[in-house]
DRENDO-1510 file (C-alpha; in Angstrom, 1 decimal, always signed):
<recs>
REC; n; res; u; v; w
REC; 1; MET; -26.9; +62.4; -18.3 .
REC; 2; SER; -28.0; +58.6; -18.5 .
REC; 3; ARG; -24.8; +58.1; -20.7 .
REC; 4; LEU; -22.8; +59.5; -18.2 .
REC; 5; ILE; -24.3; +57.8; -15.5 .
REC; 6; VAL; -23.7; +54.7; -17.6 .
REC; 7; ASP; -19.5; +55.8; -17.8 .
REC; 8; ARG; -19.4; +56.6; -14.6 .
REC; 9; ALA; -20.0; +52.9; -13.4 .
REC; 10; ARG; -18.3; +51.4; -15.8 .
REC; 11; GLY; -15.2; +53.2; -14.9 .
REC; 12; ILE; -15.9; +52.2; -11.4 .
REC; 13; ALA; -16.5; +48.5; -12.4 .
REC; 14; MET; -13.3; +48.5; -14.4 .
REC; 15; ALA; -11.3; +49.8; -11.5 .
REC; 16; ALA; -12.5; +47.0; -9.4 .
REC; 17; MET; -11.7; +44.4; -12.2 .
REC; 18; LEU; -7.9; +45.8; -12.6 .
REC; 19; CYS; -7.4; +45.1; -8.6 .
REC; 20; LEU; -8.8; +41.9; -8.0 .
REC; 21; VAL; -6.5; +41.2; -11.1 .
REC; 22; ALA; -3.2; +42.3; -9.4 .
REC; 23; LEU; -4.4; +40.9; -6.2 .
REC; 24; GLU; -4.9; +37.4; -7.7 .
REC; 25; ALA; -1.5; +37.6; -9.3 .
REC; 26; TRP; +0.4; +38.5; -6.4 .
REC; 27; GLY; -1.4; +35.4; -4.4 .
REC; 28; GLU; -0.8; +33.1; -7.2 .
REC; 29; GLU; +1.5; +29.6; -6.7 .
REC; 30; ALA; +2.5; +26.9; -9.2 .
REC; 31; PRO; +0.0; +24.2; -8.7 .
REC; 32; ALA; +0.6; +21.3; -6.1 .
REC; 33; GLN; +2.1; +18.3; -8.3 .
REC; 34; GLN; -0.8; +16.0; -9.6 .
REC; 35; ARG; -0.3; +12.1; -9.4 .
REC; 36; GLN; -0.8; +10.9; -13.1 .
REC; 37; CYS; -2.3; +7.4; -13.0 .
REC; 38; LEU; -3.0; +4.4; -15.8 .
REC; 39; ASP; -6.1; +3.0; -15.3 .
REC; 40; ALA; -5.3; -0.7; -15.6 .
REC; 41; SER; -7.9; -2.2; -14.1 .
REC; 42; SER; -9.9; -2.0; -17.7 .
REC; 43; GLN; -8.0; -3.9; -19.8 .
REC; 44; PRO; -4.6; -5.3; -17.7 .
REC; 45; HIS; -2.2; -7.5; -19.8 .
REC; 46; GLY; +0.9; -9.6; -19.6 .
REC; 47; SER; +2.5; -10.9; -16.8 .
REC; 48; TYR; +2.4; -8.6; -13.7 .
REC; 49; ASP; +5.7; -8.8; -10.9 .
REC; 50; LEU; +5.5; -7.2; -7.7 .
REC; 51; PRO; +6.8; -3.3; -9.1 .
REC; 52; ARG; +4.3; -3.1; -11.6 .
REC; 53; LEU; +1.4; -4.1; -9.0 .
REC; 54; LEU; +3.1; -1.4; -6.5 .
REC; 55; ASP; +2.8; +0.9; -9.5 .
REC; 56; MET; -1.1; +0.0; -10.0 .
REC; 57; ALA; -1.9; -0.1; -6.5 .
REC; 58; GLN; -0.4; +3.3; -5.9 .
REC; 59; CYS; -2.5; +4.6; -8.4 .
REC; 60; LEU; -5.8; +2.9; -8.0 .
REC; 61; ASN; -5.8; +2.1; -4.3 .
REC; 62; PRO; -8.8; +4.4; -3.1 .
REC; 63; GLU; -6.8; +4.8; +0.7 .
REC; 64; THR; -4.2; +6.7; -1.5 .
REC; 65; ARG; -6.3; +8.7; -3.2 .
REC; 66; GLU; -8.0; +10.3; +0.1 .
REC; 67; ALA; -4.5; +11.0; +2.1 .
REC; 68; TRP; -3.8; +12.7; -1.4 .
REC; 69; GLU; -6.9; +15.1; -1.4 .
REC; 70; ARG; -6.2; +15.8; +2.3 .
REC; 71; THR; -2.8; +16.7; +1.6 .
REC; 72; ARG; -4.2; +19.3; -1.2 .
REC; 73; GLN; -7.0; +20.3; +1.6 .
REC; 74; ALA; -3.8; +21.0; +3.8 .
REC; 75; GLU; -2.0; +23.1; +1.0 .
REC; 76; LEU; -5.1; +24.8; +0.1 .
REC; 77; ALA; -5.6; +25.7; +4.0 .
REC; 78; VAL; -2.3; +27.5; +3.8 .
REC; 79; ASP; -3.0; +29.5; +0.8 .
REC; 80; LEU; -6.0; +30.8; +3.0 .
REC; 81; VAL; -4.0; +32.1; +5.5 .
REC; 82; ARG; -1.6; +33.8; +3.1 .
REC; 83; SER; -4.9; +35.3; +1.5 .
REC; 84; SER; -5.0; +37.6; +4.5 .
REC; 85; TYR; -2.0; +39.2; +4.2 .
REC; 86; ALA; -3.4; +40.8; +1.5 .
REC; 87; PRO; -6.5; +43.6; +0.7 .
REC; 88; GLN; -9.7; +42.9; +0.2 .
REC; 89; VAL; -11.8; +44.8; -2.5 .
REC; 90; SER; -15.2; +44.7; -3.0 .
REC; 91; LEU; -17.5; +46.2; -5.8 .
REC; 92; GLU; -21.2; +47.3; -4.3 .
REC; 93; ALA; -24.1; +49.4; -5.7 .
REC; 94; LEU; -26.6; +50.8; -3.8 .
REC; 95; GLY; -29.8; +51.9; -5.5 .
REC; 96; GLY; -33.4; +52.7; -4.4 .
REC; 97; PHE; -35.8; +55.4; -3.8 .
REC; 98; GLN; -36.7; +57.0; -0.4 .
REC; 99; ARG; -39.2; +59.4; +0.8 .
REC; 100; THR; -38.4; +60.8; +4.0 .
REC; 101; PRO; -40.5; +63.8; +6.1 .
REC; 102; LEU; -38.4; +65.9; +7.9 .
REC; 103; PRO; -39.5; +68.4; +10.5 .
REC; 104; ILE; -38.6; +72.6; +9.8 .
REC; 105; PRO; -38.9; +75.4; +11.9 .
REC; 106; THR; -42.9; +76.8; +11.7 .
REC; 107; THR; -41.2; +80.2; +10.8 .
REC; 108; LEU; -39.8; +79.1; +7.5 .
REC; 109; LEU; -43.0; +76.6; +6.9 .
REC; 110; ALA; -46.4; +76.3; +8.6 .
REC; 111; ARG; -47.0; +72.8; +9.4 .
REC; 112; GLY; -43.6; +72.1; +10.5 .
REC; 113; TYR; -42.2; +69.7; +8.4 .
REC; 114; PHE; -41.4; +69.1; +4.8 .
REC; 115; THR; -41.2; +65.9; +2.8 .
REC; 116; ALA; -37.9; +64.6; +1.0 .
REC; 117; ASP; -38.4; +62.3; -2.2 .
REC; 118; THR; -34.6; +61.0; -3.2 .
REC; 119; ARG; -33.8; +58.5; -6.1 .
REC; 120; GLU; -30.3; +57.3; -5.4 .
REC; 121; PHE; -27.4; +55.0; -7.6 .
REC; 122; ILE; -24.3; +54.7; -5.8 .
REC; 123; PRO; -21.3; +52.1; -7.4 .
REC; 124; SER; -18.5; +52.1; -5.4 .
REC; 125; VAL; -14.9; +50.4; -4.5 .
REC; 126; GLY; -14.4; +49.2; -1.2 .
REC; 127; VAL; -11.2; +48.3; +0.2 .
REC; 128; LYS; -10.1; +46.4; +3.5 .
REC; 129; TRP; -6.5; +45.9; +4.8 .
REC; 130; LEU; -5.2; +44.3; +7.6 .
REC; 131; LEU; -2.3; +46.1; +8.2 .
REC; 132; PHE; -1.0; +44.7; +12.0 .
REC; 133; ASP; -2.7; +42.0; +14.2 .
REC; 134; PHE; +0.9; +41.3; +16.1 .
REC; 135; GLY; +1.2; +37.4; +15.5 .
REC; 136; ARG; -2.1; +36.6; +15.1 .
REC; 137; ARG; -1.7; +35.9; +11.2 .
REC; 138; ALA; +1.2; +34.2; +11.8 .
REC; 139; GLY; +0.5; +31.8; +14.4 .
REC; 140; LEU; -2.2; +30.8; +12.1 .
REC; 141; GLU; +0.0; +30.5; +9.3 .
REC; 142; ALA; +2.5; +28.3; +11.2 .
REC; 143; THR; -0.7; +26.1; +12.1 .
REC; 144; ALA; -1.8; +25.6; +8.7 .
REC; 145; ARG; +2.1; +24.7; +7.4 .
REC; 146; ALA; +2.8; +22.4; +9.9 .
REC; 147; ASN; -1.0; +20.3; +9.3 .
REC; 148; HIS; +0.1; +20.5; +5.7 .
REC; 149; ALA; +3.5; +19.5; +6.6 .
REC; 150; ALA; +1.6; +16.0; +8.8 .
REC; 151; ALA; -0.5; +15.8; +5.6 .
REC; 152; GLU; +2.7; +15.3; +3.7 .
REC; 153; VAL; +4.5; +12.7; +5.7 .
REC; 154; ALA; +0.8; +11.1; +6.2 .
REC; 155; TYR; +0.3; +10.5; +2.7 .
REC; 156; ASN; +3.6; +9.2; +2.4 .
REC; 157; GLY; +2.6; +6.8; +5.8 .
REC; 158; VAL; -0.3; +5.4; +3.9 .
REC; 159; GLN; +1.9; +5.0; +0.5 .
REC; 160; GLN; +4.3; +2.9; +2.9 .
REC; 161; ARG; +1.7; +0.6; +4.4 .
REC; 162; LEU; +0.3; -0.1; +1.0 .
REC; 163; VAL; +3.5; -0.9; -0.4 .
REC; 164; PHE; +3.7; -3.5; +2.7 .
REC; 165; SER; +0.1; -4.4; +2.5 .
REC; 166; VAL; +0.2; -5.4; -1.4 .
REC; 167; THR; +3.7; -6.8; -0.7 .
REC; 168; ARG; +2.5; -9.1; +1.8 .
REC; 169; ALA; -0.4; -10.1; -0.1 .
REC; 170; TYR; +2.0; -10.9; -2.9 .
REC; 171; TYR; +4.3; -13.2; -1.1 .
REC; 172; ASP; +1.0; -14.7; +0.5 .
REC; 173; TYR; -0.2; -15.5; -2.9 .
REC; 174; GLN; +3.0; -17.2; -3.9 .
REC; 175; SER; +3.4; -19.4; -0.9 .
REC; 176; SER; -0.4; -20.2; -1.6 .
REC; 177; ARG; +0.8; -21.5; -4.8 .
REC; 178; ASP; +3.8; -23.0; -3.6 .
REC; 179; GLN; +1.5; -25.0; -1.4 .
REC; 180; LEU; -0.4; -26.4; -4.2 .
REC; 181; ARG; +2.6; -27.6; -5.8 .
REC; 182; ALA; +3.3; -29.4; -2.9 .
REC; 183; ALA; +0.2; -30.1; -2.8 .
REC; 184; ASP; +0.6; -31.8; -6.3 .
REC; 185; GLU; +3.5; -33.4; -5.8 .
REC; 186; ALA; +2.2; -35.4; -2.6 .
REC; 187; VAL; -0.5; -36.6; -4.8 .
REC; 188; THR; +2.1; -37.9; -7.8 .
REC; 189; ALA; +3.6; -39.2; -4.6 .
REC; 190; ALA; +0.7; -40.9; -3.1 .
REC; 191; GLN; -0.3; -42.1; -6.5 .
REC; 192; THR; +3.3; -43.6; -7.1 .
REC; 193; ILE; +2.8; -45.5; -3.6 .
REC; 194; GLN; -0.8; -46.6; -4.6 .
REC; 195; ASP; +1.1; -48.2; -7.4 .
REC; 196; ALA; +3.6; -49.7; -6.1 .
REC; 197; THR; +1.6; -50.9; -3.4 .
REC; 198; ASP; -0.7; -52.4; -6.2 .
REC; 199; ALA; +2.2; -54.4; -7.5 .
REC; 200; GLN; +3.5; -56.0; -4.5 .
REC; 201; ARG; -0.3; -57.1; -3.9 .
REC; 202; ARG; -0.1; -58.4; -7.2 .
REC; 203; HIS; +3.2; -60.7; -6.4 .
REC; 204; GLY; +1.8; -61.1; -3.2 .
REC; 205; ARG; +4.1; -58.7; -0.9 .
REC; 206; ALA; +1.3; -56.9; +0.2 .
REC; 207; THR; -1.5; -56.8; +2.1 .
REC; 208; VAL; -5.2; -55.8; +1.5 .
REC; 209; VAL; -4.5; -53.7; +4.5 .
REC; 210; ALA; -1.9; -52.2; +3.0 .
REC; 211; GLU; -3.6; -51.4; -0.1 .
REC; 212; ALA; -6.2; -50.0; +1.4 .
REC; 213; GLN; -4.4; -47.5; +3.2 .
REC; 214; ALA; -2.6; -46.4; +0.1 .
REC; 215; GLU; -5.7; -46.0; -1.7 .
REC; 216; ARG; -6.7; -43.6; +1.7 .
REC; 217; GLN; -3.8; -41.8; +1.4 .
REC; 218; THR; -4.1; -41.0; -2.4 .
REC; 219; ALA; -7.6; -40.0; -1.3 .
REC; 220; LEU; -6.4; -37.5; +1.8 .
REC; 221; SER; -3.7; -36.0; -0.9 .
REC; 222; ARG; -6.3; -34.8; -3.6 .
REC; 223; LEU; -8.5; -33.7; -0.4 .
REC; 224; ASN; -5.9; -31.6; +0.5 .
REC; 225; GLN; -5.0; -30.3; -3.2 .
REC; 226; VAL; -8.8; -29.5; -3.2 .
REC; 227; LYS; -8.1; -27.5; -0.4 .
REC; 228; ALA; -4.5; -26.2; -1.6 .
REC; 229; ASN; -6.8; -24.8; -4.8 .
REC; 230; GLY; -9.2; -22.9; -2.7 .
REC; 231; ALA; -6.7; -21.4; -0.6 .
REC; 232; VAL; -4.9; -20.4; -4.1 .
REC; 233; ARG; -8.3; -18.5; -4.9 .
REC; 234; THR; -8.6; -16.9; -1.6 .
REC; 235; ALA; -4.8; -15.5; -1.6 .
REC; 236; TYR; -5.3; -14.2; -5.1 .
REC; 237; ALA; -8.9; -12.4; -4.4 .
REC; 238; ALA; -7.0; -10.8; -1.2 .
REC; 239; LEU; -4.0; -9.5; -3.3 .
REC; 240; ILE; -6.8; -8.3; -5.9 .
REC; 241; ALA; -8.6; -6.3; -2.8 .
REC; 242; ALA; -5.5; -4.9; -1.8 .
REC; 243; ILE; -4.4; -3.6; -4.7 .
REC; 244; GLY; -7.8; -1.7; -5.2 .
REC; 245; LEU; -9.0; -3.5; -8.4 .
REC; 246; SER; -12.6; -4.9; -8.4 .
REC; 247; ALA; -13.0; -8.5; -7.4 .
REC; 248; ASP; -14.1; -10.1; -11.2 .
REC; 249; THR; -10.3; -8.5; -12.4 .
REC; 250; GLN; -8.2; -11.4; -13.6 .
REC; 251; LEU; -4.9; -10.7; -13.6 .
REC; 252; SER; -1.2; -13.1; -14.6 .
REC; 253; ILE; +0.6; -13.0; -11.4 .
REC; 254; GLY; +4.4; -13.6; -12.1 .
REC; 255; GLY; +6.7; -15.5; -9.9 .
REC; 256; THR; +9.3; -15.2; -7.4 .
REC; 257; GLN; +11.9; -17.7; -9.8 .
REC; 258; GLY; +15.5; -16.3; -9.2 .
REC; 259; GLN; +14.4; -14.0; -6.3 .
REC; 260; ALA; +17.2; -13.7; -3.8 .
REC; 261; MET; +16.2; -14.1; +0.4 .
REC; 262; PRO; +17.1; -11.3; +1.8 .
REC; 263; SER; +20.1; -11.5; +4.5 .
REC; 264; LEU; +20.2; -11.0; +8.1 .
REC; 265; PRO; +20.5; -7.2; +9.2 .
REC; 266; ASP; +23.4; -5.5; +9.0 .
REC; 267; GLU; +23.6; -3.2; +11.8 .
REC; 268; ALA; +22.2; -3.8; +15.4 .
REC; 269; VAL; +18.7; -2.9; +16.2 .
REC; 270; ASP; +19.3; +0.5; +18.0 .
REC; 271; HIS; +20.4; +1.6; +14.3 .
REC; 272; TYR; +17.1; +0.7; +12.8 .
REC; 273; VAL; +15.8; +2.2; +16.0 .
REC; 274; GLN; +16.8; +5.5; +15.5 .
REC; 275; LYS; +16.3; +5.4; +11.8 .
REC; 276; ALA; +12.4; +4.6; +12.6 .
REC; 277; LEU; +12.7; +7.5; +15.1 .
REC; 278; ALA; +14.3; +10.0; +13.1 .
REC; 279; GLY; +12.5; +9.2; +9.4 .
REC; 280; ARG; +8.9; +7.8; +9.8 .
REC; 281; PRO; +6.0; +9.3; +8.7 .
REC; 282; ASP; +3.7; +8.9; +11.9 .
REC; 283; VAL; +6.9; +10.2; +13.6 .
REC; 284; ARG; +7.2; +13.4; +11.5 .
REC; 285; ALA; +3.7; +13.7; +11.5 .
REC; 286; ALA; +3.3; +13.5; +15.4 .
REC; 287; GLU; +5.9; +16.6; +15.4 .
REC; 288; ALA; +4.0; +18.6; +13.0 .
REC; 289; ARG; +1.3; +18.4; +14.9 .
REC; 290; VAL; +3.4; +19.4; +17.8 .
REC; 291; LYS; +3.8; +22.6; +15.5 .
REC; 292; ALA; +0.7; +23.5; +14.6 .
REC; 293; ALA; -0.2; +23.6; +18.2 .
REC; 294; GLU; +2.5; +25.6; +19.3 .
REC; 295; GLY; +1.0; +28.0; +16.5 .
REC; 296; GLU; -2.2; +28.2; +18.2 .
REC; 297; VAL; -0.4; +29.1; +21.2 .
REC; 298; GLN; +1.0; +31.8; +19.4 .
REC; 299; SER; -2.4; +33.2; +17.6 .
REC; 300; ALA; -3.9; +33.5; +21.4 .
REC; 301; HIS; -1.2; +35.1; +22.7 .
REC; 302; ALA; -1.6; +37.5; +19.7 .
REC; 303; ALA; -4.9; +38.3; +20.7 .
REC; 304; TYR; -4.4; +40.4; +23.9 .
REC; 305; ARG; -2.7; +43.1; +21.4 .
REC; 306; PRO; -4.4; +45.4; +19.8 .
REC; 307; VAL; -5.2; +45.1; +15.5 .
REC; 308; VAL; -4.7; +47.7; +13.0 .
REC; 309; SER; -7.1; +48.1; +10.2 .
REC; 310; PHE; -7.2; +50.3; +6.5 .
REC; 311; SER; -10.8; +50.6; +5.0 .
REC; 312; GLY; -11.7; +52.8; +2.1 .
REC; 313; ARG; -14.3; +53.4; -0.1 .
REC; 314; TYR; -14.8; +55.3; -3.4 .
REC; 315; TYR; -17.8; +56.1; -5.2 .
REC; 316; GLN; -19.6; +58.0; -7.0 .
REC; 317; ASN; -23.3; +59.8; -6.1 .
REC; 318; ILE; -25.9; +59.4; -8.9 .
REC; 319; GLY; -29.2; +60.6; -7.6 .
REC; 320; ALA; -31.8; +63.6; -7.3 .
REC; 321; LEU; -34.1; +65.0; -4.9 .
REC; 322; SER; -37.2; +66.4; -4.5 .
REC; 323; THR; -38.8; +68.4; -1.9 .
REC; 324; ASP; -42.3; +68.9; -1.2 .
REC; 325; GLY; -43.3; +67.7; -5.4 .
REC; 326; SER; -40.6; +70.1; -6.5 .
REC; 327; PRO; -39.0; +69.4; -9.9 .
REC; 328; TYR; -35.7; +67.3; -9.0 .
REC; 329; TYR; -32.7; +68.1; -8.4 .
REC; 330; SER; -29.9; +66.0; -9.9 .
REC; 331; ILE; -26.1; +65.1; -8.9 .
REC; 332; ASN; -23.3; +63.2; -10.2 .
REC; 333; LYS; -19.6; +63.6; -8.6 .
REC; 334; PRO; -17.8; +61.0; -6.5 .
REC; 335; GLY; -17.2; +60.5; -3.0 .
REC; 336; GLY; -14.7; +58.8; -0.8 .
REC; 337; ALA; -13.6; +58.0; +2.6 .
REC; 338; VAL; -10.4; +56.4; +4.1 .
REC; 339; PHE; -10.0; +54.9; +7.9 .
REC; 340; LEU; -7.3; +53.7; +10.0 .
REC; 341; ASN; -9.2; +51.6; +13.0 .
REC; 342; VAL; -7.0; +50.8; +15.6 .
REC; 343; GLU; -8.9; +48.1; +18.1 .
REC; 344; LEU; -7.9; +46.6; +21.5 .
REC; 345; PRO; -10.4; +44.7; +23.5 .
REC; 346; LEU; -10.5; +45.0; +27.1 .
REC; 347; PHE; -12.9; +42.5; +28.3 .
REC; 348; ASP; -14.4; +39.8; +26.9 .
REC; 349; GLY; -15.2; +37.6; +30.0 .
REC; 350; GLY; -12.3; +35.1; +30.0 .
REC; 351; ALA; -12.1; +34.2; +26.9 .
REC; 352; ARG; -9.1; +34.8; +25.8 .
REC; 353; SER; -7.9; +33.4; +28.8 .
REC; 354; ALA; -9.8; +30.1; +27.9 .
REC; 355; GLN; -8.3; +30.0; +24.5 .
REC; 356; LEU; -4.7; +30.6; +25.4 .
REC; 357; SER; -5.0; +28.0; +28.5 .
REC; 358; MET; -6.7; +25.3; +25.4 .
REC; 359; ALA; -4.1; +26.2; +23.2 .
REC; 360; HIS; -1.4; +24.7; +25.9 .
REC; 361; SER; -3.2; +22.3; +26.7 .
REC; 362; ARG; -3.1; +20.8; +23.2 .
REC; 363; VAL; +0.6; +21.4; +23.0 .
REC; 364; GLN; +0.9; +19.0; +25.9 .
REC; 365; ALA; -1.8; +16.5; +24.2 .
REC; 366; ALA; +0.5; +16.6; +21.5 .
REC; 367; GLN; +3.6; +16.2; +23.0 .
REC; 368; ASP; +2.5; +13.1; +24.7 .
REC; 369; GLN; +1.0; +11.8; +21.6 .
REC; 370; LEU; +4.5; +12.1; +20.1 .
REC; 371; ASP; +5.8; +10.5; +23.1 .
REC; 372; GLN; +3.2; +7.5; +22.5 .
REC; 373; VAL; +4.6; +7.6; +19.0 .
REC; 374; ARG; +7.7; +6.9; +19.3 .
REC; 375; ASP; +7.4; +4.3; +22.1 .
REC; 376; LYS; +5.3; +2.6; +19.8 .
REC; 377; VAL; +7.5; +2.9; +17.2 .
REC; 378; ALA; +10.8; +1.5; +19.0 .
REC; 379; GLN; +8.6; -1.8; +19.8 .
REC; 380; GLU; +7.5; -2.1; +16.1 .
REC; 381; VAL; +11.0; -2.2; +15.0 .
REC; 382; VAL; +12.5; -4.6; +17.4 .
REC; 383; LYS; +9.8; -7.1; +17.1 .
REC; 384; ALA; +10.4; -6.7; +12.8 .
REC; 385; TYR; +14.0; -7.3; +13.6 .
REC; 386; ASN; +13.4; -9.9; +15.7 .
REC; 387; ASP; +10.7; -11.5; +13.2 .
REC; 388; LEU; +13.0; -11.3; +10.4 .
REC; 389; ARG; +16.1; -13.2; +12.1 .
REC; 390; THR; +13.9; -15.8; +13.5 .
REC; 391; SER; +12.2; -16.2; +9.9 .
REC; 392; LEU; +15.5; -16.4; +8.4 .
REC; 393; GLU; +16.5; -19.0; +10.5 .
REC; 394; ALA; +14.1; -20.7; +10.3 .
REC; 395; TYR; +13.5; -21.0; +6.5 .
REC; 396; ALA; +17.6; -22.3; +6.5 .
REC; 397; GLU; +16.4; -25.2; +9.0 .
REC; 398; ALA; +13.2; -25.7; +6.4 .
REC; 399; GLN; +15.7; -26.2; +3.9 .
REC; 400; ALA; +17.9; -28.8; +5.8 .
REC; 401; PHE; +14.7; -30.5; +6.4 .
REC; 402; SER; +13.1; -30.5; +3.2 .
REC; 403; HIS; +16.3; -32.0; +1.7 .
REC; 404; ALA; +16.5; -34.9; +4.1 .
REC; 405; ALA; +13.1; -35.1; +4.3 .
REC; 406; ARG; +12.9; -36.0; +0.2 .
REC; 407; VAL; +16.0; -38.2; +0.4 .
REC; 408; ALA; +14.6; -40.6; +3.1 .
REC; 409; TYR; +11.5; -40.9; +1.1 .
REC; 410; GLU; +13.5; -41.7; -2.1 .
REC; 411; ALA; +15.5; -43.9; +0.0 .
REC; 412; ALA; +11.8; -45.7; +1.5 .
REC; 413; LEU; +10.1; -45.6; -1.6 .
REC; 414; ASP; +12.8; -47.6; -3.3 .
REC; 415; ALA; +13.4; -50.2; -0.6 .
REC; 416; TYR; +9.5; -50.5; -0.8 .
REC; 417; GLN; +9.6; -51.3; -4.7 .
REC; 418; HIS; +12.2; -54.1; -4.2 .
REC; 419; GLY; +10.6; -55.8; -1.5 .
REC; 420; VAL; +12.8; -54.7; +1.2 .
REC; 421; GLY; +11.0; -52.0; +2.8 .
REC; 422; THR; +8.0; -52.0; +5.0 .
REC; 423; TYR; +4.2; -49.7; +3.7 .
REC; 424; THR; +4.2; -48.0; +7.0 .
REC; 425; ASP; +7.7; -46.8; +6.5 .
REC; 426; LEU; +7.1; -45.1; +3.1 .
REC; 427; ALA; +3.7; -43.6; +4.1 .
REC; 428; ASN; +5.4; -41.8; +7.2 .
REC; 429; ASP; +8.2; -40.8; +4.8 .
REC; 430; GLU; +5.7; -39.4; +2.0 .
REC; 431; ALA; +3.4; -37.7; +5.0 .
REC; 432; VAL; +6.7; -36.1; +6.3 .
REC; 433; MET; +8.1; -35.1; +3.0 .
REC; 434; ALA; +4.7; -33.1; +2.2 .
REC; 435; GLN; +5.1; -31.5; +5.6 .
REC; 436; SER; +8.6; -30.2; +4.9 .
REC; 437; GLU; +7.9; -28.6; +1.5 .
REC; 438; SER; +4.8; -27.3; +3.2 .
REC; 439; ALA; +7.1; -25.8; +5.5 .
REC; 440; LEU; +9.6; -24.7; +3.0 .
REC; 441; THR; +7.3; -22.8; +1.0 .
REC; 442; SER; +5.7; -20.7; +4.3 .
REC; 443; ALA; +9.5; -20.3; +5.4 .
REC; 444; ASN; +10.3; -18.4; +2.4 .
REC; 445; ALA; +7.5; -16.5; +2.2 .
REC; 446; ASP; +7.3; -15.4; +6.4 .
REC; 447; ALA; +11.3; -14.3; +5.5 .
REC; 448; GLN; +10.3; -11.8; +2.4 .
REC; 449; ILE; +6.9; -10.6; +4.5 .
REC; 450; ALA; +9.4; -10.4; +7.6 .
REC; 451; TRP; +12.2; -8.1; +5.6 .
REC; 452; MET; +9.3; -5.9; +4.2 .
REC; 453; ALA; +8.4; -5.4; +8.0 .
REC; 454; LEU; +11.3; -4.3; +9.2 .
REC; 455; ALA; +11.8; -1.8; +6.3 .
REC; 456; LEU; +8.3; -0.6; +7.0 .
REC; 457; ALA; +8.8; -0.5; +10.9 .
REC; 458; ALA; +11.9; +1.9; +10.2 .
REC; 459; GLY; +10.4; +4.1; +7.7 .
REC; 460; ASP; +12.6; +2.4; +5.0 .
REC; 461; ILE; +10.1; +1.9; +2.3 .
REC; 462; ARG; +10.9; +3.9; -1.1 .
REC; 463; VAL; +7.4; +4.8; -2.8 .
REC; 464; THR; +7.6; +6.4; -6.4 .
REC; 465; PRO; +6.0; +10.2; -6.3 .
</recs>
């Protein structure tokens, strides 16, 4: 008897296991593509140019990793909704002892009751399957898929903003290094002027005041050099932080030698506005949120329709019964039940109406948010477009200013060394030359950043998967 009980229970368990394996195979999908990252922060080697820094940032930056996980969660939410279309299979077992007093006619038993002792062990396999819900799950799936699409484009947006952030930090760092080189040149020029003033003083063609002024200018140039060196360290720390590396990481950052300046935009500003409205991640995410809200409306409408479901159970009744201390009578027989359930809510106190109104309100709110995003995108594109034109024009003027200032300084230095120029003219020309070099380096960085800002505003930044 005990062996028969074990065999029947094992058979039921095996049937349930086969059902579960079949359902898992039915709903299985290829896993989401995982981004392969290399931890470049541990042992960095070589010189890092901008493309290599961008690859490292996309791998290590915590904001991109968080956005990637949110995308995976949205994808799993779609799988969760899809699982509701499959039958739900469960394996259960009920066992125990029960003593039950039961009434009986006194014509059969004088005391009017008898006591039944029952020992039961009932393993079973249950199936529940929602067959028709007239659009509830379809609405939920539409919402989940729209949220997944929004998460994907939001992830792309995070990557684009990261590319811009690292690029801006990179050019700020390059600008600070160029500013430091300009400060070094200013120190060299000031020292040259001081040496020339000392020579003029020895020949009686310069005053003590001019010599002191030359020493003051050299000291001021060295002070500016120290400040420029500090600005380089600050810009480097900002670049490392933008990448996502620890503050003590030491990298050799490559320069921008040979890099061409961006050109003026080929198209009118309307072209870039339309391009941004069609493809920018924040616009596409806002559009997906509208679709997600519309899916909620579909589910809310379906709540007014009936739900048809199927349920079934197959079990093995393994037990024994004893009445008033009699010997136990055993049973070991299979049983089962099949039901078709139809449910139609008639009155819920206004809950479904409130849910539907809330869903319509969310659609309107999502549409309003989309309109706001589109207006903001258009403004950002126009600003970035104008900033790029202005920065390129400023760079051209800064080149002319730098060239003229250097020619004027060299001429003033030559005249001063030959005793036909004044120290005041030479000092002024040296200060203007230093100013022009600083303006040129700043204009170069501003133009590169403005070009990338237009690409970001138009949604035209390409990121590696």
